All heavy atoms as an XYZ file, in Angstrom:
825
protein
N      48.500    -26.465    -19.698
C      47.123    -26.612    -19.435
C      46.719    -28.107    -19.674
O      47.113    -28.671    -20.687
C      46.338    -25.718    -20.386
C      46.458    -24.266    -20.121
S      45.572    -23.788    -18.660
C      44.544    -22.550    -19.282
N      45.930    -28.642    -18.783
C      45.517    -29.990    -18.942
C      44.518    -30.211    -20.072
O      44.303    -31.324    -20.535
C      44.851    -30.319    -17.611
C      45.291    -29.305    -16.680
C      45.594    -28.070    -17.480
N      43.870    -29.123    -20.570
C      42.825    -29.337    -21.549
C      43.178    -28.883    -22.959
O      42.303    -28.871    -23.812
C      41.545    -28.650    -21.093
C      41.640    -27.180    -21.098
O      42.748    -26.583    -21.105
N      40.515    -26.514    -21.048
N      44.395    -28.406    -23.183
C      44.806    -28.013    -24.515
C      46.313    -27.953    -24.667
O      47.013    -28.106    -23.656
C      44.144    -26.731    -25.014
C      44.558    -25.506    -24.232
N      43.977    -25.093    -23.092
C      45.500    -24.556    -24.520
C      44.556    -23.967    -22.668
N      45.482    -23.640    -23.546
N      46.756    -27.754    -25.842
C      48.201    -27.814    -26.176
C      48.569    -26.594    -26.955
O      47.862    -26.149    -27.804
C      48.461    -29.089    -27.009
C      49.839    -29.270    -27.569
C      50.789    -29.728    -26.460
C      49.813    -30.288    -28.682
N      49.768    -26.067    -26.605
C      50.401    -24.966    -27.414
C      51.705    -25.500    -27.959
O      52.380    -26.231    -27.259
C      50.672    -23.776    -26.524
C      49.480    -23.060    -26.003
N      48.824    -22.107    -26.761
C      48.812    -23.137    -24.823
C      47.827    -21.645    -26.032
N      47.753    -22.246    -24.880
N      52.009    -25.116    -29.109
C      53.321    -25.507    -29.658
C      53.798    -24.536    -30.746
O      53.000    -23.718    -31.261
N      55.021    -24.572    -31.025
C      55.642    -23.776    -32.066
C      56.245    -24.716    -33.113
O      57.072    -25.529    -32.719
C      56.707    -22.788    -31.472
C      56.078    -21.838    -30.483
C      57.378    -22.036    -32.644
C      57.107    -20.990    -29.731
N      55.797    -24.582    -34.342
C      56.348    -25.403    -35.396
C      57.219    -24.412    -36.225
O      56.760    -23.394    -36.737
C      55.239    -25.996    -36.259
C      54.359    -26.930    -35.420
C      55.844    -26.709    -37.464
C      53.148    -27.407    -36.121
N      58.511    -24.809    -36.399
C      59.432    -24.014    -37.162
C      59.507    -24.608    -38.574
O      59.804    -25.775    -38.752
C      60.850    -24.022    -36.505
C      61.823    -23.219    -37.384
C      60.768    -23.444    -35.101
N      59.196    -23.786    -39.542
C      59.275    -24.176    -40.963
C      60.461    -23.433    -41.548
O      60.477    -22.226    -41.614
C      57.966    -23.836    -41.682
C      56.790    -24.474    -41.034
C      58.090    -24.210    -43.203
C      55.425    -24.022    -41.575
N      61.448    -24.213    -41.924
C      62.649    -23.593    -42.467
C      62.618    -23.637    -43.990
O      61.925    -24.397    -44.629
C      63.909    -24.312    -41.992
O      63.948    -25.581    -42.464
N      63.316    -22.669    -44.574
C      63.358    -22.550    -46.044
C      64.509    -23.395    -46.504
O      65.695    -22.985    -46.470
C      63.526    -21.071    -46.420
C      63.484    -20.870    -47.932
O      63.342    -21.863    -48.645
O      63.535    -19.708    -48.365
N      64.264    -24.515    -47.053
C      65.299    -25.458    -47.515
C      65.923    -25.057    -48.871
O      66.870    -25.586    -49.283
C      64.783    -26.898    -47.607
C      64.280    -27.458    -46.291
C      65.428    -27.669    -45.307
O      66.538    -28.004    -45.691
N      65.175    -27.506    -44.053
N      65.295    -24.065    -49.484
C      65.732    -23.683    -50.834
C      66.608    -22.432    -50.881
O      66.785    -21.804    -51.919
C      64.458    -23.415    -51.678
S      63.401    -24.841    -51.905
N      67.149    -22.046    -49.778
C      67.968    -20.814    -49.750
C      69.097    -20.924    -50.758
O      69.802    -21.950    -50.791
C      68.547    -20.579    -48.386
C      67.469    -20.084    -47.381
C      68.053    -19.597    -46.150
N      66.931    -19.097    -45.307
C      66.996    -18.700    -44.162
N      68.146    -18.682    -43.570
N      65.976    -18.390    -43.476
N      69.263    -19.865    -51.465
C      70.338    -19.838    -52.489
C      69.966    -20.516    -53.762
O      70.762    -20.457    -54.714
N      68.845    -21.139    -53.815
C      68.405    -21.832    -55.071
C      67.075    -21.332    -55.476
O      66.526    -20.383    -54.943
N      66.569    -21.936    -56.496
C      65.271    -21.602    -57.053
C      64.169    -22.081    -56.104
O      64.193    -23.209    -55.652
C      65.072    -22.211    -58.410
O      63.789    -22.127    -58.834
N      63.260    -21.233    -55.846
C      62.094    -21.621    -55.037
C      61.137    -22.491    -55.723
O      60.264    -23.103    -55.170
C      61.371    -20.379    -54.504
C      62.141    -19.609    -53.430
C      61.336    -18.467    -52.911
N      62.100    -17.836    -51.866
C      61.854    -18.005    -50.564
N      60.862    -18.766    -50.164
N      62.535    -17.324    -49.708
N      61.262    -22.575    -57.023
C      60.339    -23.418    -57.802
C      60.963    -24.810    -58.086
O      60.322    -25.648    -58.640
C      59.996    -22.756    -59.163
O      61.227    -22.481    -59.920
C      59.242    -21.438    -58.944
N      62.226    -24.952    -57.679
C      62.852    -26.284    -57.960
C      62.216    -27.358    -57.088
O      61.802    -27.098    -55.920
C      64.364    -26.190    -57.613
N      62.055    -28.477    -57.561
C      61.440    -29.595    -56.815
C      62.416    -30.212    -55.894
O      63.552    -30.589    -56.338
C      60.857    -30.664    -57.767
C      59.748    -30.121    -58.644
N      58.463    -29.943    -58.178
C      59.756    -29.750    -59.930
C      57.687    -29.470    -59.092
N      58.484    -29.313    -60.184
N      62.105    -30.324    -54.676
C      62.960    -30.974    -53.708
C      62.609    -32.480    -53.596
O      61.589    -32.898    -54.077
C      62.888    -30.317    -52.305
O      61.619    -30.618    -51.727
N      63.496    -33.250    -52.965
C      63.256    -34.650    -52.842
C      62.180    -34.945    -51.792
O      61.558    -35.989    -51.705
C      64.511    -35.403    -52.481
O      65.032    -34.883    -51.228
N      61.949    -33.971    -50.887
C      60.929    -34.124    -49.859
C      59.683    -33.327    -50.203
O      59.734    -32.136    -50.359
C      61.491    -33.651    -48.459
C      62.590    -34.491    -47.986
S      63.129    -33.985    -46.359
C      61.715    -34.363    -45.370
N      58.539    -33.977    -50.313
C      57.340    -33.258    -50.714
C      56.874    -32.327    -49.517
O      57.044    -32.682    -48.349
C      56.288    -34.304    -50.988
C      56.813    -35.491    -50.238
C      58.309    -35.364    -50.201
N      56.301    -31.171    -49.849
C      55.785    -30.282    -48.805
C      54.342    -30.643    -48.580
O      53.573    -30.913    -49.499
C      55.857    -28.830    -49.306
C      57.286    -28.389    -49.525
N      58.142    -28.070    -48.484
C      58.020    -28.222    -50.652
C      59.277    -27.714    -48.983
N      59.231    -27.782    -50.261
N      53.951    -30.725    -47.305
C      52.584    -31.074    -46.980
C      52.019    -29.858    -46.181
O      52.698    -29.183    -45.448
C      52.576    -32.284    -46.109
C      53.014    -33.477    -46.904
C      52.850    -34.765    -46.111
C      53.254    -35.905    -47.052
N      53.472    -37.124    -46.391
N      50.745    -29.629    -46.395
C      50.080    -28.489    -45.647
C      50.145    -28.694    -44.139
O      50.151    -29.826    -43.639
C      48.604    -28.634    -46.129
C      48.630    -29.400    -47.326
C      49.800    -30.339    -47.206
N      50.155    -27.609    -43.433
C      50.218    -27.644    -41.939
C      49.008    -28.398    -41.395
O      49.172    -29.204    -40.440
C      50.213    -26.172    -41.401
C      50.209    -26.052    -39.872
C      51.449    -26.687    -39.257
C      50.136    -24.608    -39.509
N      47.872    -28.281    -41.985
C      46.673    -28.994    -41.516
C      46.875    -30.469    -41.523
O      46.401    -31.166    -40.612
N      47.584    -30.982    -42.489
C      47.834    -32.466    -42.554
C      48.783    -32.861    -41.440
O      48.669    -33.946    -40.876
C      48.382    -32.822    -43.948
C      47.295    -32.852    -44.985
C      47.690    -33.474    -46.275
N      48.190    -34.807    -46.131
C      48.843    -35.463    -47.135
N      49.033    -34.866    -48.302
N      49.238    -36.715    -46.982
N      49.760    -32.033    -41.142
C      50.699    -32.292    -40.027
C      49.953    -32.367    -38.685
O      50.085    -33.270    -37.931
C      51.800    -31.269    -40.035
C      52.762    -31.348    -38.821
C      53.591    -32.618    -38.965
C      53.710    -30.110    -38.830
N      49.152    -31.325    -38.491
C      48.336    -31.274    -37.246
C      47.366    -32.444    -37.189
O      47.247    -33.102    -36.162
C      47.584    -29.934    -37.167
C      46.612    -29.928    -35.978
C      48.574    -28.773    -36.988
N      46.741    -32.766    -38.300
C      45.847    -33.903    -38.307
C      46.529    -35.246    -38.041
O      46.018    -36.033    -37.274
N      47.750    -35.412    -38.595
C      48.498    -36.635    -38.323
C      48.856    -36.716    -36.836
O      48.756    -37.786    -36.222
C      49.743    -36.707    -39.175
N      49.266    -35.601    -36.262
C      49.616    -35.552    -34.843
C      48.427    -35.975    -33.937
O      48.490    -36.770    -33.085
C      50.106    -34.181    -34.418
C      50.221    -34.014    -32.919
C      51.333    -34.523    -32.254
C      49.228    -33.411    -32.203
C      51.438    -34.383    -30.887
C      49.310    -33.243    -30.816
C      50.444    -33.759    -30.184
N      47.275    -35.385    -34.335
C      46.033    -35.702    -33.530
C      45.667    -37.122    -33.676
O      45.235    -37.783    -32.721
C      44.890    -34.803    -33.998
C      45.007    -33.378    -33.585
C      43.815    -32.573    -34.061
C      43.789    -31.165    -33.486
N      42.603    -30.437    -33.961
N      45.788    -37.695    -34.900
C      45.381    -39.150    -35.101
C      46.295    -40.059    -34.351
O      45.804    -40.953    -33.584
C      45.518    -39.451    -36.591
O      44.529    -38.653    -37.349
C      45.219    -40.921    -36.905
N      47.619    -39.865    -34.443
C      48.558    -40.734    -33.730
C      48.400    -40.634    -32.222
O      48.368    -41.625    -31.489
C      49.999    -40.421    -34.167
C      51.024    -41.234    -33.333
C      50.157    -40.875    -35.669
N      48.323    -39.344    -31.757
C      48.244    -39.174    -30.273
C      46.926    -39.721    -29.718
O      46.913    -40.286    -28.658
C      48.449    -37.711    -29.909
O      47.452    -36.886    -30.497
N      45.852    -39.541    -30.494
C      44.559    -40.057    -30.047
C      44.596    -41.567    -29.887
O      44.158    -42.165    -28.901
C      43.412    -39.696    -31.004
O      43.273    -38.239    -30.976
C      42.052    -40.340    -30.620
N      45.168    -42.246    -30.857
C      45.311    -43.718    -30.787
C      46.138    -44.175    -29.561
O      45.769    -45.121    -28.862
C      45.897    -44.298    -32.097
C      44.936    -44.180    -33.248
C      45.570    -44.729    -34.502
C      44.579    -44.602    -35.685
N      45.180    -45.094    -36.935
N      47.241    -43.453    -29.352
C      48.094    -43.828    -28.234
C      47.446    -43.538    -26.860
O      47.553    -44.305    -25.917
C      49.453    -43.121    -28.317
C      50.230    -43.685    -29.458
C      51.626    -43.116    -29.465
N      52.376    -43.666    -30.609
C      53.636    -43.370    -30.889
N      54.279    -42.521    -30.098
N      54.244    -43.922    -31.879
N      46.772    -42.396    -26.747
C      46.068    -42.047    -25.527
C      45.006    -43.025    -25.216
O      44.826    -43.526    -24.119
C      45.529    -40.568    -25.591
C      46.644    -39.566    -25.566
C      44.457    -40.350    -24.449
C      46.240    -38.161    -25.958
N      44.197    -43.369    -26.261
C      43.098    -44.314    -26.089
C      43.611    -45.737    -25.745
O      42.983    -46.480    -25.027
C      42.149    -44.319    -27.253
C      41.215    -43.129    -27.277
O      40.925    -42.603    -26.185
N      40.848    -42.661    -28.410
N      44.746    -46.106    -26.323
C      45.329    -47.394    -25.982
C      45.762    -47.425    -24.557
O      45.487    -48.417    -23.824
C      46.567    -47.658    -26.909
C      47.217    -49.040    -26.752
C      46.211    -50.129    -27.089
C      48.457    -49.071    -27.640
N      46.381    -46.335    -24.106
C      46.872    -46.249    -22.706
C      45.683    -46.242    -21.683
O      45.812    -46.813    -20.635
C      47.745    -45.031    -22.507
N      44.631    -45.578    -22.064
C      43.438    -45.466    -21.192
C      42.462    -46.622    -21.342
O      41.453    -46.698    -20.600
C      42.682    -44.185    -21.515
C      43.375    -42.892    -21.157
C      42.528    -41.731    -21.540
N      42.971    -40.423    -21.104
C      42.446    -39.287    -21.420
N      41.351    -39.296    -22.182
N      42.973    -38.186    -20.993
N      42.650    -47.463    -22.394
C      41.735    -48.499    -22.702
C      40.346    -47.915    -22.979
O      39.305    -48.385    -22.483
C      41.653    -49.578    -21.658
C      40.982    -50.850    -22.121
O      40.969    -51.117    -23.333
N      40.374    -51.560    -21.214
N      40.365    -46.832    -23.836
C      39.087    -46.211    -24.239
C      39.063    -46.081    -25.784
O      39.080    -45.013    -26.361
C      39.060    -44.751    -23.656
O      40.258    -44.038    -23.970
C      38.913    -44.822    -22.129
N      38.946    -47.216    -26.467
C      38.977    -47.166    -27.985
C      37.886    -46.285    -28.535
O      36.748    -46.340    -28.100
C      38.800    -48.607    -28.330
C      38.236    -49.289    -27.155
C      38.650    -48.548    -25.971
N      38.292    -45.454    -29.526
C      37.314    -44.625    -30.235
C      36.967    -43.307    -29.512
O      36.219    -42.538    -30.075
N      37.435    -43.109    -28.304
C      37.107    -41.913    -27.520
C      37.779    -40.699    -28.195
O      38.934    -40.669    -28.433
C      37.633    -42.048    -26.141
C      37.304    -40.847    -25.219
C      35.845    -40.817    -24.869
O      35.163    -41.795    -24.722
N      35.335    -39.616    -24.720
N      36.926    -39.646    -28.555
C      37.562    -38.433    -29.103
C      38.399    -37.714    -28.077
O      38.050    -37.655    -26.926
C      36.360    -37.614    -29.523
C      35.183    -38.145    -28.843
C      35.547    -39.569    -28.432
N      39.506    -37.144    -28.542
C      40.394    -36.444    -27.612
C      40.493    -34.957    -27.956
O      40.465    -34.104    -27.115
C      41.812    -37.053    -27.691
C      41.841    -38.533    -27.353
C      42.843    -36.264    -26.853
C      41.448    -38.858    -25.937
N      40.596    -34.668    -29.270
C      40.866    -33.284    -29.736
C      39.614    -32.665    -30.347
O      38.768    -33.319    -30.847
C      41.979    -33.310    -30.835
C      43.249    -33.915    -30.379
C      43.694    -35.169    -30.686
C      44.230    -33.336    -29.530
N      44.944    -35.382    -30.087
C      45.262    -34.227    -29.407
C      44.365    -32.077    -28.957
C      46.460    -33.944    -28.632
C      45.517    -31.811    -28.208
C      46.546    -32.727    -28.082
N      39.571    -31.334    -30.289
C      38.566    -30.592    -31.055
C      38.839    -30.776    -32.514
O      39.935    -31.108    -32.962
C      38.536    -29.159    -30.579
C      39.675    -28.333    -31.087
C      39.636    -26.874    -30.616
O      39.011    -26.634    -29.558
N      40.298    -25.995    -31.299
N      37.838    -30.476    -33.281
C      37.934    -30.706    -34.772
C      39.021    -29.795    -35.416
O      39.728    -30.241    -36.269
C      36.593    -30.489    -35.408
C      36.553    -30.747    -36.856
C      35.109    -30.598    -37.375
N      35.156    -30.596    -38.819
C      34.944    -31.704    -39.595
N      34.707    -32.849    -39.037
N      34.929    -31.593    -40.927
N      39.099    -28.590    -35.057
C      39.993    -27.652    -35.769
C      41.184    -27.290    -34.876
O      41.339    -27.841    -33.818
C      39.202    -26.416    -36.207
C      39.725    -25.849    -37.508
O      40.834    -26.027    -37.899
N      38.867    -25.133    -38.172
N      41.886    -26.297    -35.311
C      43.002    -25.763    -34.544
C      43.211    -24.279    -34.883
O      42.650    -23.797    -35.876
C      44.321    -26.551    -34.808
C      44.852    -26.400    -36.225
C      45.868    -25.477    -36.557
C      44.323    -27.118    -37.269
C      46.335    -25.321    -37.833
C      44.783    -26.980    -38.584
C      45.772    -26.079    -38.848
O      46.229    -25.897    -40.128
N      43.941    -23.599    -34.045
C      44.192    -22.147    -34.282
C      45.665    -22.047    -34.604
O      46.515    -22.625    -33.984
C      43.863    -21.354    -32.982
C      44.303    -19.954    -33.120
C      43.532    -19.050    -33.822
C      45.436    -19.531    -32.497
C      43.912    -17.710    -33.949
C      45.840    -18.169    -32.585
C      45.067    -17.297    -33.255
O      45.404    -15.979    -33.436
N      45.963    -21.247    -35.600
C      47.359    -20.975    -36.027
C      47.638    -19.497    -36.014
O      46.757    -18.700    -36.270
C      47.674    -21.638    -37.373
C      46.907    -20.997    -38.530
C      47.175    -21.659    -39.830
O      46.806    -22.855    -39.981
O      47.714    -20.999    -40.708
N      48.877    -19.205    -35.772
C      49.310    -17.816    -35.828
C      50.740    -17.797    -36.416
O      51.588    -18.556    -35.927
C      49.375    -17.228    -34.450
C      49.994    -15.874    -34.344
N      49.404    -14.708    -34.726
C      51.245    -15.547    -33.926
C      50.241    -13.736    -34.540
N      51.383    -14.179    -34.076
N      50.968    -17.006    -37.446
C      52.315    -16.921    -38.010
C      53.156    -15.978    -37.191
O      52.734    -14.838    -36.981
C      52.220    -16.453    -39.480
C      53.608    -16.293    -40.096
C      51.371    -17.435    -40.328
N      54.232    -16.460    -36.714
C      55.179    -15.655    -35.934
C      56.178    -15.025    -36.946
O      56.847    -15.746    -37.670
C      55.939    -16.453    -34.889
C      54.918    -17.094    -33.977
C      56.962    -15.640    -34.159
C      55.501    -18.113    -32.999
N      56.196    -13.712    -37.033
C      56.925    -13.023    -38.091
C      58.272    -12.423    -37.709
O      59.071    -12.066    -38.549
C      56.059    -11.931    -38.688
C      54.804    -12.492    -39.288
C      54.032    -11.496    -40.104
N      52.799    -11.967    -40.609
C      52.651    -12.835    -41.620
N      53.648    -13.223    -42.281
N      51.455    -13.224    -41.957
N      58.596    -12.378    -36.411
C      59.834    -11.788    -35.981
C      60.233    -12.297    -34.615
O      59.457    -13.008    -33.960
C      59.803    -10.253    -36.044
C      58.649     -9.647    -35.177
O      58.541    -10.090    -34.016
N      57.879     -8.759    -35.751
N      61.425    -11.917    -34.186
C      61.940    -12.411    -32.905
C      61.168    -11.969    -31.707
O      60.975    -12.682    -30.748
C      63.427    -12.027    -32.773
C      64.378    -12.766    -33.615
O      63.994    -13.888    -34.106
O      65.509    -12.301    -33.865
N      60.600    -10.751    -31.805
C      59.819    -10.180    -30.681
C      58.542    -11.024    -30.528
O      58.124    -11.377    -29.424
C      59.493     -8.737    -30.929
C      58.654     -8.074    -29.825
C      59.492     -8.013    -28.545
N      58.586     -8.131    -27.410
C      58.980     -8.472    -26.183
N      60.175     -8.744    -25.948
N      58.063     -8.600    -25.242
N      57.863    -11.296    -31.630
C      56.664    -12.166    -31.537
C      57.010    -13.528    -31.030
O      56.242    -14.096    -30.250
C      55.993    -12.275    -32.923
C      55.253    -11.037    -33.325
C      54.494    -11.236    -34.631
O      54.153    -12.366    -34.992
O      54.208    -10.206    -35.311
N      58.154    -14.081    -31.414
C      58.553    -15.428    -30.954
C      58.761    -15.393    -29.446
O      58.266    -16.292    -28.725
C      59.793    -15.891    -31.678
C      60.317    -17.230    -31.286
C      59.323    -18.339    -31.499
C      61.604    -17.525    -32.001
N      59.380    -14.392    -28.979
C      59.616    -14.202    -27.486
C      58.292    -14.112    -26.798
O      58.060    -14.757    -25.765
C      60.501    -12.982    -27.214
O      61.749    -13.136    -27.860
C      60.687    -12.757    -25.753
N      57.367    -13.296    -27.311
C      56.037    -13.183    -26.709
C      55.267    -14.455    -26.608
O      54.642    -14.832    -25.661
C      55.211    -12.113    -27.453
C      55.763    -10.666    -27.238
O      56.615    -10.450    -26.342
O      55.288     -9.797    -27.982
N      55.295    -15.234    -27.726
C      54.569    -16.489    -27.804
C      55.163    -17.482    -26.872
O      54.456    -18.243    -26.158
C      54.546    -17.025    -29.273
C      54.000    -18.459    -29.309
C      53.672    -16.129    -30.158
N      56.480    -17.560    -26.792
C      57.149    -18.472    -25.896
C      56.760    -18.111    -24.457
O      56.512    -18.975    -23.626
C      58.653    -18.376    -26.074
C      59.164    -19.136    -27.284
C      60.647    -18.950    -27.424
N      61.156    -19.779    -28.510
C      62.310    -19.632    -29.101
N      63.128    -18.614    -28.742
N      62.726    -20.442    -30.057
N      56.747    -16.830    -24.113
C      56.379    -16.420    -22.736
C      54.928    -16.780    -22.463
O      54.576    -17.287    -21.375
C      56.584    -14.895    -22.605
C      56.350    -14.380    -21.216
C      56.697    -12.867    -21.155
O      57.799    -12.488    -21.601
O      55.835    -12.119    -20.673
N      54.052    -16.581    -23.414
C      52.660    -16.946    -23.236
C      52.499    -18.447    -22.969
O      51.774    -18.830    -22.075
C      51.837    -16.606    -24.480
C      50.416    -17.055    -24.436
C      49.453    -16.252    -23.769
C      49.982    -18.247    -24.981
C      48.122    -16.653    -23.685
C      48.686    -18.668    -24.862
C      47.718    -17.840    -24.272
O      46.453    -18.263    -24.120
N      53.224    -19.270    -23.709
C      53.180    -20.733    -23.516
C      53.640    -21.118    -22.157
O      53.083    -21.969    -21.467
C      53.897    -21.428    -24.661
C      53.188    -21.277    -25.988
C      54.141    -22.943    -24.344
C      54.013    -21.752    -27.178
N      54.727    -20.556    -21.693
C      55.342    -20.861    -20.374
C      54.390    -20.474    -19.274
O      54.137    -21.211    -18.314
C      56.690    -20.196    -20.218
C      57.170    -20.260    -18.774
C      57.744    -20.865    -21.141
N      53.771    -19.296    -19.445
C      52.876    -18.784    -18.331
C      51.456    -19.260    -18.388
O      50.640    -19.108    -17.474
C      52.893    -17.225    -18.361
C      54.223    -16.700    -17.976
O      54.928    -17.180    -17.095
N      54.677    -15.612    -18.629
N      51.064    -19.889    -19.532
C      49.629    -20.268    -19.670
C      49.134    -21.237    -18.607
O      47.989    -21.052    -18.135
C      49.483    -20.881    -21.108
C      48.043    -21.060    -21.460
O      47.551    -22.198    -21.471
N      47.319    -19.973    -21.687
N      49.885    -22.236    -18.151
C      49.329    -23.165    -17.150
C      48.945    -22.529    -15.812
O      48.100    -23.010    -15.086
C      50.486    -24.152    -16.925
C      51.221    -24.133    -18.198
C      51.169    -22.706    -18.696
N      49.535    -21.354    -15.542
C      49.187    -20.654    -14.297
C      47.692    -20.265    -14.320
O      47.080    -20.209    -13.280
C      50.070    -19.368    -14.145
C      51.529    -19.783    -14.057
C      49.670    -18.533    -12.984
C      52.528    -18.684    -14.193
N      47.166    -20.053    -15.524
C      45.767    -19.579    -15.663
C      44.766    -20.695    -15.495
O      43.576    -20.455    -15.471
C      45.590    -18.955    -17.064
C      46.502    -17.732    -17.266
C      46.326    -17.252    -18.685
C      47.341    -16.175    -18.949
N      47.315    -15.765    -20.379
N      45.222    -21.981    -15.370
C      44.287    -23.077    -15.233
C      43.344    -22.926    -14.074
O      42.195    -23.329    -14.096
C      45.065    -24.436    -15.154
C      44.205    -25.619    -15.005
C      44.243    -26.536    -14.029
C      43.166    -26.082    -15.929
N      43.307    -27.505    -14.216
C      42.650    -27.282    -15.391
C      42.665    -25.588    -17.122
C      41.614    -27.991    -16.036
C      41.659    -26.325    -17.746
C      41.138    -27.471    -17.206
N      43.785    -22.350    -12.968
C      42.958    -22.215    -11.810
C      41.782    -21.285    -12.067
O      40.779    -21.395    -11.336
C      43.824    -21.675    -10.582
C      44.822    -22.619    -10.124
C      45.637    -22.090     -8.949
O      45.196    -21.091     -8.323
O      46.676    -22.636     -8.669
N      41.858    -20.455    -13.092
C      40.781    -19.520    -13.451
C      40.040    -19.948    -14.673
O      39.041    -19.270    -15.026
C      41.368    -18.128    -13.690
C      42.218    -17.524    -12.537
C      42.831    -16.251    -12.965
C      41.371    -17.340    -11.312
N      40.430    -21.013    -15.318
C      39.862    -21.405    -16.608
C      38.414    -21.972    -16.433
O      38.173    -22.812    -15.561
C      40.734    -22.489    -17.262
C      40.374    -22.728    -18.709
O      39.281    -23.303    -18.966
O      41.150    -22.330    -19.595
N      37.490    -21.473    -17.272
C      36.081    -21.871    -17.156
C      35.917    -23.427    -17.422
O      34.890    -23.935    -17.049
C      35.216    -21.025    -18.042
C      35.354    -21.236    -19.485
C      34.463    -20.324    -20.272
C      34.616    -20.490    -21.749
N      33.731    -19.615    -22.508
N      36.879    -24.040    -18.091
C      36.745    -25.440    -18.392
C      37.429    -26.270    -17.310
O      37.466    -27.565    -17.440
C      37.328    -25.760    -19.784
C      36.532    -25.081    -20.860
C      37.065    -24.028    -21.579
C      35.241    -25.512    -21.152
C      36.353    -23.394    -22.524
C      34.501    -24.889    -22.156
C      35.090    -23.831    -22.822
O      34.340    -23.191    -23.838
N      38.006    -25.719    -16.297
C      38.603    -26.467    -15.214
C      37.436    -27.117    -14.437
O      36.619    -26.442    -13.843
C      39.376    -25.506    -14.293
C      40.093    -26.203    -13.159
O      39.667    -27.245    -12.697
N      41.156    -25.608    -12.669
N      37.434    -28.450    -14.313
C      36.325    -29.132    -13.589
C      36.215    -28.772    -12.213
O      35.127    -28.785    -11.615
C      36.665    -30.633    -13.778
C      37.876    -30.734    -14.507
C      38.391    -29.395    -14.870
N      37.301    -28.409    -11.521
C      37.205    -28.039    -10.109
C      36.457    -26.703     -9.939
O      35.738    -26.550     -8.997
C      38.629    -27.942     -9.531
C      39.305    -29.297     -9.420
C      40.706    -29.169     -8.843
O      41.010    -28.122     -8.247
O      41.430    -30.147     -9.003
N      36.691    -25.800    -10.917
C      35.962    -24.528    -10.874
C      34.496    -24.792    -11.148
O      33.578    -24.197    -10.456
C      36.581    -23.506    -11.858
C      37.944    -23.053    -11.373
C      35.621    -22.281    -12.015
C      38.639    -22.139    -12.279
N      34.149    -25.580    -12.160
C      32.775    -25.873    -12.491
C      32.031    -26.503    -11.320
O      30.865    -26.162    -11.096
C      32.692    -26.744    -13.710
C      33.088    -26.007    -14.989
C      32.837    -26.842    -16.232
O      32.298    -27.976    -16.197
N      33.239    -26.278    -17.396
N      32.703    -27.389    -10.624
C      32.002    -28.083     -9.498
C      31.777    -27.047     -8.332
O      30.805    -27.148     -7.636
C      32.829    -29.227     -8.965
O      34.040    -28.780     -8.465
N      32.682    -26.067     -8.227
C      32.501    -25.008     -7.219
C      31.330    -24.080     -7.565
O      30.693    -23.534     -6.670
C      33.765    -24.148     -7.142
C      34.941    -24.890     -6.438
O      34.684    -25.988     -5.898
O      36.068    -24.417     -6.625
N      31.043    -23.896     -8.888
C      30.003    -22.995     -9.321
C      28.628    -23.627     -9.364
O      27.607    -22.955     -9.468
C      30.295    -22.454    -10.727
C      31.528    -21.527    -10.703
C      31.846    -21.059    -12.102
N      32.983    -20.263    -12.058
C      33.632    -19.851    -13.185
N      33.215    -20.179    -14.360
N      34.739    -19.134    -13.102
N      28.605    -24.956     -9.302
C      27.301    -25.679     -9.411
C      26.471    -25.622     -8.184
O      26.854    -25.269     -7.151
C      27.560    -27.171     -9.771
């Protein structure tokens, strides 16, 4: 879709076989900080490429869903692959909006 992004972030358990309370050398950061960092870096690069400094790119928040098993993973992957097909029907598609005006 040209107006949004879908992705799957895999979080692995680095503590297998050991104590879950043991401190690792890599600090854990909340998912929101990861998404925020992605949005910040990509916004700066997009605006640099477009020569549009300070232009907002992303919505303020994001939607997350925990994938709990292989079936859900397969379903989400299929949704992501098939999602762009729906752009022709999307209410935010500017071509559709201009047709309705």
